[in-house]
N, C-alpha and C positions, 0 to 999 in steps of 0.2 A: 505493500501499499504505500502510496506518496507520499510524503510531509507534508503536511497544510503550511502555508506559505496566507499572512496575512498584507495589507497593504491599505494605506493610507491616501486616499487621495489629495492630489497636491491641493494645496489654500485650507478649503475646510476642512477638511478630514483631518489634515497633521495638528489642526487648533483640537479640535473633537478628541484624537490622541491625546496629547498634554494636558485637554482641560478634560475631559472625563471618561480617560483610559477604555477606549474600546477605539477598534478599525473600522474602515467601511465594507471591507471585502476580504474574504479568503480564499483559498484554491488549493485544492486538492486534487491531483491531476490533471485532466482534463475538464473538474466540474468548478463552476465559480457560483459562491453565493454571496448578495450584498446585503448590507445593515439596510434597514430602513434609510431611505434619501428624498428629501423635500424641497420642498420650490425654496430654497435659499440662496444668496451669493456668499463672495468668500469672506463677506463680513456680519453675512447673517441677516441679512433681511427679506425681507419678504416681498413682493411685488403686491400691490393693490385687488387688481382683478386674479379670480381664483381662475380663470382661465392661463392668464403667465405663471400663475404659479404650478400648475400643473404642469406646463411646456418645461419649467424651469426644473421640476423634478425628473423628468425623465431626462432633460439636458444633463443631470446631476447623474443620474443611473449611468445614462453612457460615459461620461468622465469617470464613474468609479470604475464600471467594467473595463476601460480601457488599462488605465492599470492594473488589472489583474491578466490582463492578454485578452478580454473576451468583445463582445460589442450585442446590439442590441440582436442581431442577427443571429446571434447561438445562445439566445434567450429560450427558455421550454416553460416556465411558469413565471407566475407574476401572483405579487400578495400587494394588495392595496388597501389603506387604510383614511377612511376622510368623516371628517367633521359634517355631517350631513346639512341640507339645505333647511329639510323639513324631519319632522319626530318617526315621519313614517317610510320615507324613498332618502337614502342620499340625494338625489336630485340629477335630473338633467341636465344640469352644465355639467358637471362630473363626468357624467355617462360620456356624454357627446366628445369632449376634449380626450378622454380616456380613448378612445375608441381610436379618435383619429391619429392623435400617437402614435397608436399600434399599426394602424397602414401603412401609413408613411415609416416610421422607422422599420418595421418590418414584414412590408411589403404582404405577401397574400400568403405566407405561413403566419398562424394564428397560435400563440402559447395557451395554458392554460392558464384559468385568471379566478383568484378570489377577490372580490369586492367586502369590503367589512365597515358599515359604519359605527364609528368613534364619539366617545362624547369630546375629548380632547386629544392634543396629540403632545408631543416633548416639547413644544416650545409655543411661547404666546402668538398668535396671529395664523400658526400652522393650521391649513386644512384639507392638509396631502401628503401621503409618506406611501413611495413606495418601494418593494423589495423586491428582488428578483432571483435566478436562479439559471443559470444560463450552464451548457455544458458546448467546449471548445469544439471545432473542426467535427460536428456531427455530420454533417450535409457531406 
């Protein structure tokens, strides 16, 4: 079995490793797991619009995958966590942008996806968090 290699995304990941003692990704052989990625920038600011926050979260997943040698095309599973728009539904705006980003970044291939509504996430103003599993070179 391969030894785990841990990765801190340059910028915010290095900050989180120093402050919170965790990495952004781990690679074991051809498998990569990421920690949850939000829509923050390197200074831990969040966009005003939900759509921009979700797109930035996808960008952060991409940056984190790249540090471990993977891409969105290697992703096989996605777990997303959302602060809902209503008490009984995560919201159409969340779903629309998530699906748009899947199509843009993954083409015709579709991952498995679990979407969960939560009352709060790890930072104030945070409305979405995305974690993925990738298998490198599976095609």
